[in-house]
Structures are given as C-alpha cells and as structure tokens.
Biopython code that builds the backbone (N, CA, C, O; Angstrom):
import numpy as np
from Bio.PDB.StructureBuilder import StructureBuilder

atoms = [
    (1, "MET", "N", (93.718, 146.871, 128.375)),
    (1, "MET", "CA", (94.935, 146.366, 127.766)),
    (1, "MET", "C", (95.034, 146.935, 126.368)),
    (1, "MET", "O", (94.109, 146.788, 125.568)),
    (2, "ALA", "N", (96.139, 147.578, 126.069)),
    (2, "ALA", "CA", (96.296, 148.242, 124.786)),
    (2, "ALA", "C", (96.302, 147.232, 123.657)),
    (2, "ALA", "O", (96.993, 146.216, 123.721)),
    (3, "GLY", "N", (95.542, 147.512, 122.643)),
    (3, "GLY", "CA", (95.512, 146.647, 121.479)),
    (3, "GLY", "C", (94.627, 145.433, 121.629)),
    (3, "GLY", "O", (94.533, 144.632, 120.699)),
    (4, "ALA", "N", (93.969, 145.263, 122.772)),
    (4, "ALA", "CA", (93.156, 144.070, 122.983)),
    (4, "ALA", "C", (91.885, 144.102, 122.155)),
    (4, "ALA", "O", (91.280, 143.058, 121.910)),
    (5, "GLY", "N", (91.470, 145.293, 121.718)),
    (5, "GLY", "CA", (90.228, 145.390, 120.963)),
    (5, "GLY", "C", (90.391, 145.146, 119.487)),
    (5, "GLY", "O", (89.399, 145.010, 118.772)),
    (6, "SER", "N", (91.620, 145.086, 119.012)),
    (6, "SER", "CA", (91.819, 144.866, 117.577)),
    (6, "SER", "C", (92.711, 143.663, 117.366)),
    (6, "SER", "O", (93.410, 143.214, 118.275)),
    (7, "THR", "N", (92.673, 143.156, 116.159)),
    (7, "THR", "CA", (93.485, 141.971, 115.874)),
    (7, "THR", "C", (94.738, 142.330, 115.099)),
    (7, "THR", "O", (95.480, 141.433, 114.698)),
    (8, "GLY", "N", (95.000, 143.607, 114.876)),
    (8, "GLY", "CA", (96.177, 144.013, 114.123)),
    (8, "GLY", "C", (97.454, 143.487, 114.745)),
    (8, "GLY", "O", (97.793, 143.854, 115.870)),
    (9, "GLY", "N", (98.163, 142.640, 114.032)),
    (9, "GLY", "CA", (99.423, 142.103, 114.511)),
    (9, "GLY", "C", (99.277, 141.023, 115.571)),
    (9, "GLY", "O", (100.277, 140.604, 116.154)),
    (10, "SER", "N", (98.081, 140.567, 115.833)),
    (10, "SER", "CA", (97.863, 139.564, 116.866)),
    (10, "SER", "C", (97.895, 138.164, 116.273)),
    (10, "SER", "O", (97.514, 137.943, 115.123)),
    (11, "ALA", "N", (98.361, 137.221, 117.094)),
    (11, "ALA", "CA", (98.358, 135.824, 116.674)),
    (11, "ALA", "C", (97.027, 135.160, 117.010)),
    (11, "ALA", "O", (96.795, 134.006, 116.650)),
    (12, "VAL", "N", (96.152, 135.895, 117.702)),
    (12, "VAL", "CA", (94.862, 135.340, 118.114)),
    (12, "VAL", "C", (93.899, 135.396, 116.927)),
    (12, "VAL", "O", (93.718, 136.459, 116.334)),
    (13, "PRO", "N", (93.281, 134.271, 116.574)),
    (13, "PRO", "CA", (92.345, 134.255, 115.437)),
    (13, "PRO", "C", (91.128, 135.130, 115.697)),
    (13, "PRO", "O", (90.719, 135.319, 116.842)),
    (14, "GLU", "N", (90.558, 135.658, 114.628)),
    (14, "GLU", "CA", (89.386, 136.540, 114.727)),
    (14, "GLU", "C", (88.223, 135.894, 115.488)),
    (14, "GLU", "O", (87.600, 136.582, 116.295)),
    (15, "PRO", "N", (87.889, 134.596, 115.276)),
    (15, "PRO", "CA", (86.793, 134.007, 116.057)),
    (15, "PRO", "C", (87.047, 134.065, 117.561)),
    (15, "PRO", "O", (86.115, 134.240, 118.344)),
    (16, "ALA", "N", (88.305, 133.921, 117.960)),
    (16, "ALA", "CA", (88.632, 133.997, 119.387)),
    (16, "ALA", "C", (88.408, 135.412, 119.908)),
    (16, "ALA", "O", (87.899, 135.598, 121.013)),
    (17, "TRP", "N", (88.792, 136.416, 119.107)),
    (17, "TRP", "CA", (88.551, 137.804, 119.517)),
    (17, "TRP", "C", (87.053, 138.074, 119.641)),
    (17, "TRP", "O", (86.622, 138.739, 120.584)),
    (18, "ARG", "N", (86.263, 137.571, 118.709)),
    (18, "ARG", "CA", (84.810, 137.770, 118.784)),
    (18, "ARG", "C", (84.245, 137.140, 120.048)),
    (18, "ARG", "O", (83.388, 137.728, 120.708)),
    (19, "ALA", "N", (84.723, 135.941, 120.389)),
    (19, "ALA", "CA", (84.250, 135.275, 121.605)),
    (19, "ALA", "C", (84.647, 136.069, 122.843)),
    (19, "ALA", "O", (83.853, 136.200, 123.775)),
    (20, "LEU", "N", (85.865, 136.598, 122.861)),
    (20, "LEU", "CA", (86.304, 137.394, 124.002)),
    (20, "LEU", "C", (85.484, 138.672, 124.152)),
    (20, "LEU", "O", (85.137, 139.069, 125.264)),
    (21, "ARG", "N", (85.177, 139.312, 123.024)),
    (21, "ARG", "CA", (84.398, 140.554, 123.079)),
    (21, "ARG", "C", (82.966, 140.306, 123.533)),
    (21, "ARG", "O", (82.314, 141.219, 124.040)),
    (22, "SER", "N", (82.468, 139.083, 123.357)),
    (22, "SER", "CA", (81.093, 138.799, 123.757)),
    (22, "SER", "C", (80.967, 138.489, 125.249)),
    (22, "SER", "O", (79.853, 138.409, 125.767)),
    (23, "LEU", "N", (82.092, 138.315, 125.946)),
    (23, "LEU", "CA", (82.072, 138.013, 127.377)),
    (23, "LEU", "C", (81.734, 139.262, 128.183)),
    (23, "LEU", "O", (81.957, 140.386, 127.733)),
    (24, "ASP", "N", (81.198, 139.051, 129.369)),
    (24, "ASP", "CA", (80.968, 140.212, 130.226)),
    (24, "ASP", "C", (82.314, 140.704, 130.753)),
    (24, "ASP", "O", (83.280, 139.941, 130.775)),
    (25, "PRO", "N", (82.394, 141.972, 131.180)),
    (25, "PRO", "CA", (83.690, 142.563, 131.552)),
    (25, "PRO", "C", (84.442, 141.809, 132.649)),
    (25, "PRO", "O", (85.670, 141.745, 132.613)),
    (26, "GLU", "N", (83.734, 141.241, 133.614)),
    (26, "GLU", "CA", (84.412, 140.534, 134.699)),
    (26, "GLU", "C", (85.111, 139.279, 134.173)),
    (26, "GLU", "O", (86.268, 139.024, 134.504)),
    (27, "ILE", "N", (84.411, 138.508, 133.364)),
    (27, "ILE", "CA", (85.015, 137.298, 132.801)),
    (27, "ILE", "C", (86.134, 137.673, 131.833)),
    (27, "ILE", "O", (87.164, 137.002, 131.769)),
    (28, "GLU", "N", (85.920, 138.748, 131.083)),
    (28, "GLU", "CA", (86.962, 139.192, 130.153)),
    (28, "GLU", "C", (88.236, 139.548, 130.922)),
    (28, "GLU", "O", (89.336, 139.217, 130.479)),
    (29, "ALA", "N", (88.098, 140.213, 132.060)),
    (29, "ALA", "CA", (89.267, 140.557, 132.869)),
    (29, "ALA", "C", (89.959, 139.297, 133.381)),
    (29, "ALA", "O", (91.187, 139.244, 133.438)),
    (30, "GLN", "N", (89.182, 138.289, 133.752)),
    (30, "GLN", "CA", (89.765, 137.032, 134.215)),
    (30, "GLN", "C", (90.507, 136.329, 133.080)),
    (30, "GLN", "O", (91.572, 135.751, 133.296)),
    (31, "VAL", "N", (89.948, 136.380, 131.882)),
    (31, "VAL", "CA", (90.605, 135.765, 130.720)),
    (31, "VAL", "C", (91.915, 136.481, 130.428)),
    (31, "VAL", "O", (92.926, 135.841, 130.138)),
    (32, "VAL", "N", (91.899, 137.807, 130.506)),
    (32, "VAL", "CA", (93.127, 138.573, 130.262)),
    (32, "VAL", "C", (94.164, 138.240, 131.318)),
    (32, "VAL", "O", (95.344, 138.085, 131.002)),
    (33, "THR", "N", (93.736, 138.128, 132.571)),
    (33, "THR", "CA", (94.663, 137.774, 133.652)),
    (33, "THR", "C", (95.260, 136.387, 133.412)),
    (33, "THR", "O", (96.466, 136.191, 133.562)),
    (34, "LEU", "N", (94.419, 135.436, 133.042)),
    (34, "LEU", "CA", (94.902, 134.084, 132.764)),
    (34, "LEU", "C", (95.865, 134.088, 131.581)),
    (34, "LEU", "O", (96.913, 133.443, 131.631)),
    (35, "ALA", "N", (95.517, 134.811, 130.521)),
    (35, "ALA", "CA", (96.386, 134.879, 129.346)),
    (35, "ALA", "C", (97.733, 135.500, 129.705)),
    (35, "ALA", "O", (98.775, 135.065, 129.213)),
    (36, "THR", "N", (97.708, 136.520, 130.565)),
    (36, "THR", "CA", (98.950, 137.159, 130.998)),
    (36, "THR", "C", (99.808, 136.185, 131.791)),
    (36, "THR", "O", (101.016, 136.099, 131.573)),
    (37, "CYS", "N", (99.188, 135.451, 132.710)),
    (37, "CYS", "CA", (99.926, 134.456, 133.503)),
    (37, "CYS", "C", (100.525, 133.376, 132.614)),
    (37, "CYS", "O", (101.669, 132.968, 132.812)),
    (38, "LEU", "N", (99.758, 132.916, 131.642)),
    (38, "LEU", "CA", (100.267, 131.887, 130.724)),
    (38, "LEU", "C", (101.419, 132.420, 129.883)),
    (38, "LEU", "O", (102.395, 131.710, 129.641)),
    (39, "ALA", "N", (101.308, 133.664, 129.439)),
    (39, "ALA", "CA", (102.383, 134.260, 128.639)),
    (39, "ALA", "C", (103.656, 134.396, 129.470)),
    (39, "ALA", "O", (104.751, 134.130, 128.975)),
    (40, "LEU", "N", (103.517, 134.810, 130.730)),
    (40, "LEU", "CA", (104.689, 134.926, 131.609)),
    (40, "LEU", "C", (105.307, 133.560, 131.886)),
    (40, "LEU", "O", (106.530, 133.418, 131.889)),
    (41, "ALA", "N", (104.468, 132.561, 132.116)),
    (41, "ALA", "CA", (104.980, 131.206, 132.355)),
    (41, "ALA", "C", (105.720, 130.694, 131.122)),
    (41, "ALA", "O", (106.780, 130.078, 131.236)),
    (42, "GLU", "N", (105.159, 130.952, 129.950)),
    (42, "GLU", "CA", (105.823, 130.526, 128.713)),
    (42, "GLU", "C", (107.162, 131.223, 128.557)),
    (42, "GLU", "O", (108.145, 130.601, 128.154)),
    (43, "GLN", "N", (107.209, 132.516, 128.876)),
    (43, "GLN", "CA", (108.457, 133.277, 128.762)),
    (43, "GLN", "C", (109.508, 132.739, 129.731)),
    (43, "GLN", "O", (110.674, 132.592, 129.363)),
    (44, "ARG", "N", (109.102, 132.447, 130.962)),
    (44, "ARG", "CA", (110.044, 131.906, 131.948)),
    (44, "ARG", "C", (110.546, 130.534, 131.534)),
    (44, "ARG", "O", (111.728, 130.227, 131.692)),
    (45, "PHE", "N", (109.648, 129.703, 131.000)),
    (45, "PHE", "CA", (110.046, 128.377, 130.534)),
    (45, "PHE", "C", (111.059, 128.504, 129.402)),
    (45, "PHE", "O", (112.054, 127.780, 129.369)),
    (46, "GLN", "N", (110.801, 129.429, 128.471)),
    (46, "GLN", "CA", (111.712, 129.624, 127.339)),
    (46, "GLN", "C", (113.083, 130.070, 127.835)),
    (46, "GLN", "O", (114.105, 129.588, 127.345)),
    (47, "MET", "N", (113.115, 130.993, 128.810)),
    (47, "MET", "CA", (114.398, 131.447, 129.350)),
    (47, "MET", "C", (115.135, 130.310, 130.042)),
    (47, "MET", "O", (116.347, 130.167, 129.885)),
    (48, "LEU", "N", (114.409, 129.502, 130.806)),
    (48, "LEU", "CA", (115.016, 128.354, 131.479)),
    (48, "LEU", "C", (115.546, 127.360, 130.451)),
    (48, "LEU", "O", (116.661, 126.855, 130.586)),
    (49, "PHE", "N", (114.748, 127.081, 129.430)),
    (49, "PHE", "CA", (115.136, 126.140, 128.389)),
    (49, "PHE", "C", (116.401, 126.620, 127.680)),
    (49, "PHE", "O", (117.304, 125.828, 127.412)),
    (50, "GLU", "N", (116.465, 127.927, 127.374)),
    (50, "GLU", "CA", (117.639, 128.466, 126.695)),
    (50, "GLU", "C", (118.869, 128.430, 127.592)),
    (50, "GLU", "O", (119.997, 128.345, 127.105)),
    (51, "ASP", "N", (118.650, 128.497, 128.913)),
    (51, "ASP", "CA", (119.766, 128.460, 129.848)),
    (51, "ASP", "C", (120.267, 127.036, 130.066)),
    (51, "ASP", "O", (121.473, 126.814, 130.177)),
    (52, "VAL", "N", (119.354, 126.075, 130.127)),
    (52, "VAL", "CA", (119.710, 124.703, 130.468)),
    (52, "VAL", "C", (120.171, 123.905, 129.251)),
    (52, "VAL", "O", (121.093, 123.096, 129.361)),
    (53, "LEU", "N", (119.558, 124.115, 128.116)),
    (53, "LEU", "CA", (119.867, 123.310, 126.927)),
    (53, "LEU", "C", (121.348, 123.305, 126.563)),
    (53, "LEU", "O", (121.886, 122.237, 126.269)),
    (54, "PRO", "N", (122.027, 124.441, 126.571)),
    (54, "PRO", "CA", (123.464, 124.388, 126.234)),
    (54, "PRO", "C", (124.271, 123.508, 127.174)),
    (54, "PRO", "O", (125.284, 122.940, 126.767)),
    (55, "ARG", "N", (123.842, 123.384, 128.415)),
    (55, "ARG", "CA", (124.570, 122.522, 129.359)),
    (55, "ARG", "C", (124.529, 121.068, 128.921)),
    (55, "ARG", "O", (125.503, 120.340, 129.106)),
    (56, "PHE", "N", (123.410, 120.634, 128.339)),
    (56, "PHE", "CA", (123.311, 119.258, 127.861)),
    (56, "PHE", "C", (124.144, 119.052, 126.602)),
    (56, "PHE", "O", (124.588, 117.939, 126.320)),
    (57, "ALA", "N", (124.353, 120.114, 125.856)),
    (57, "ALA", "CA", (125.138, 120.009, 124.624)),
    (57, "ALA", "C", (126.627, 119.901, 124.928)),
    (57, "ALA", "O", (127.397, 119.403, 124.107)),
    (58, "GLU", "N", (127.034, 120.369, 126.114)),
    (58, "GLU", "CA", (128.449, 120.311, 126.480)),
    (58, "GLU", "C", (128.824, 118.901, 126.908)),
    (58, "GLU", "O", (128.269, 118.363, 127.866)),
    (59, "THR", "N", (129.759, 118.315, 126.199)),
    (59, "THR", "CA", (130.267, 116.995, 126.586)),
    (59, "THR", "C", (131.769, 117.106, 126.751)),
    (59, "THR", "O", (132.436, 117.764, 125.951)),
    (60, "PRO", "N", (132.295, 116.487, 127.751)),
    (60, "PRO", "CA", (133.754, 116.542, 127.919)),
    (60, "PRO", "C", (134.442, 115.842, 126.756)),
    (60, "PRO", "O", (133.923, 114.889, 126.175)),
    (61, "ASP", "N", (135.626, 116.347, 126.436)),
    (61, "ASP", "CA", (136.383, 115.754, 125.320)),
    (61, "ASP", "C", (136.843, 114.341, 125.645)),
    (61, "ASP", "O", (136.929, 113.488, 124.762)),
    (62, "ASP", "N", (137.139, 114.099, 126.915)),
    (62, "ASP", "CA", (137.634, 112.788, 127.310)),
    (62, "ASP", "C", (136.564, 112.090, 128.152)),
    (62, "ASP", "O", (136.310, 112.481, 129.291)),
    (63, "LEU", "N", (135.959, 111.085, 127.599)),
    (63, "LEU", "CA", (134.904, 110.350, 128.291)),
    (63, "LEU", "C", (135.427, 109.102, 128.993)),
    (63, "LEU", "O", (134.638, 108.295, 129.485)),
    (64, "SER", "N", (136.734, 108.933, 129.046)),
    (64, "SER", "CA", (137.287, 107.706, 129.634)),
    (64, "SER", "C", (136.967, 107.610, 131.124)),
    (64, "SER", "O", (136.790, 106.506, 131.641)),
    (65, "GLY", "N", (136.888, 108.746, 131.824)),
    (65, "GLY", "CA", (136.553, 108.709, 133.243)),
    (65, "GLY", "C", (135.162, 108.141, 133.468)),
    (65, "GLY", "O", (134.956, 107.322, 134.364)),
    (66, "GLU", "N", (134.215, 108.574, 132.658)),
    (66, "GLU", "CA", (132.855, 108.057, 132.770)),
    (66, "GLU", "C", (132.802, 106.575, 132.417)),
    (66, "GLU", "O", (132.057, 105.818, 133.039)),
    (67, "ALA", "N", (133.589, 106.153, 131.421)),
    (67, "ALA", "CA", (133.627, 104.741, 131.034)),
    (67, "ALA", "C", (134.202, 103.898, 132.162)),
    (67, "ALA", "O", (133.727, 102.790, 132.414)),
    (68, "ASP", "N", (135.235, 104.418, 132.850)),
    (68, "ASP", "CA", (135.818, 103.692, 133.977)),
    (68, "ASP", "C", (134.799, 103.498, 135.087)),
    (68, "ASP", "O", (134.709, 102.420, 135.674)),
    (69, "VAL", "N", (134.038, 104.534, 135.372)),
    (69, "VAL", "CA", (133.015, 104.440, 136.417)),
    (69, "VAL", "C", (131.981, 103.392, 136.036)),
    (69, "VAL", "O", (131.597, 102.572, 136.870)),
    (70, "LEU", "N", (131.519, 103.409, 134.775)),
    (70, "LEU", "CA", (130.531, 102.430, 134.329)),
    (70, "LEU", "C", (131.079, 101.013, 134.414)),
    (70, "LEU", "O", (130.361, 100.094, 134.809)),
    (71, "ASP", "N", (132.356, 100.824, 134.046)),
    (71, "ASP", "CA", (132.980, 99.501, 134.138)),
    (71, "ASP", "C", (133.023, 99.021, 135.586)),
    (71, "ASP", "O", (132.708, 97.866, 135.872)),
    (72, "ARG", "N", (133.410, 99.907, 136.491)),
    (72, "ARG", "CA", (133.514, 99.537, 137.902)),
    (72, "ARG", "C", (132.142, 99.184, 138.471)),
    (72, "ARG", "O", (132.005, 98.209, 139.210)),
    (73, "VAL", "N", (131.126, 99.978, 138.126)),
    (73, "VAL", "CA", (129.771, 99.699, 138.613)),
    (73, "VAL", "C", (129.286, 98.370, 138.060)),
    (73, "VAL", "O", (128.677, 97.587, 138.790)),
    (74, "SER", "N", (129.542, 98.097, 136.785)),
    (74, "SER", "CA", (129.119, 96.832, 136.185)),
    (74, "SER", "C", (129.790, 95.646, 136.887)),
    (74, "SER", "O", (129.148, 94.632, 137.159)),
    (75, "ARG", "N", (131.073, 95.786, 137.172)),
    (75, "ARG", "CA", (131.775, 94.694, 137.845)),
    (75, "ARG", "C", (131.230, 94.463, 139.251)),
    (75, "ARG", "O", (131.078, 93.324, 139.692)),
    (76, "GLU", "N", (130.938, 95.564, 139.950)),
    (76, "GLU", "CA", (130.422, 95.432, 141.316)),
    (76, "GLU", "C", (129.021, 94.807, 141.325)),
    (76, "GLU", "O", (128.640, 94.126, 142.276)),
    (77, "LEU", "N", (128.277, 95.047, 140.271)),
    (77, "LEU", "CA", (126.956, 94.454, 140.175)),
    (77, "LEU", "C", (126.978, 93.040, 139.600)),
    (77, "LEU", "O", (125.957, 92.353, 139.557)),
    (78, "GLY", "N", (128.169, 92.621, 139.157)),
    (78, "GLY", "CA", (128.308, 91.273, 138.626)),
    (78, "GLY", "C", (127.771, 91.108, 137.228)),
    (78, "GLY", "O", (127.399, 90.006, 136.825)),
    (79, "GLU", "N", (127.727, 92.179, 136.496)),
    (79, "GLU", "CA", (127.205, 92.102, 135.116)),
    (79, "GLU", "C", (128.321, 91.904, 134.130)),
    (79, "GLU", "O", (128.074, 91.817, 132.927)),
]
sb = StructureBuilder()
sb.init_structure("model")
sb.init_model(0)
sb.init_chain("A")
sb.init_seg("    ")
for serial, (resi, resn, name, xyz) in enumerate(atoms, 1):
    if name == "N":
        sb.init_residue(resn, " ", resi, " ")
    sb.init_atom(name, np.array(xyz, "f"), 0.0, 1.0, " ", f" {name:<3s}", serial, name[0])
structure = sb.get_structure()
C-alpha cells in the first residue's frame, strides 16, 4: 500500500504506525484489509447520511393536513 510506511500526511499517530510495523506481514495485511473495509464503510455511511439528511430538513409549508390526521387519530383513540 503506497504511503503505508511513512506517516507523512497521515492521521494515524506515530505509535500506531510503530505497532503496525512490528506486526508480522500476514497480520499486517489483515490489518490493512480491515482498515480498508472500515474506510469504505465510513465512506458509504457518509454518502448515505448526506443523501438522507436533506430529506429530513424538508418540511411542507402547510402542515394542516398532518394536524388533521393527528386530530382524527386522537379522536378515534378517545384521547
């Protein structure tokens, strides 16, 4: 993995890099695979969050329809 041997521009702290370099190559490859999977999952979550969040921000200008439904449900429940 390019740049994995140095910390230039990395958000990973130096002690973490030292620990990774001390691992045997097989475990190091597994750690890199796990880190890659986590990074992809984080990226997908961020894309989903950016797609869904604006939908929650959208509110209809006229909420009277929703108020009517709530009133009718309350009456039917006897509240």
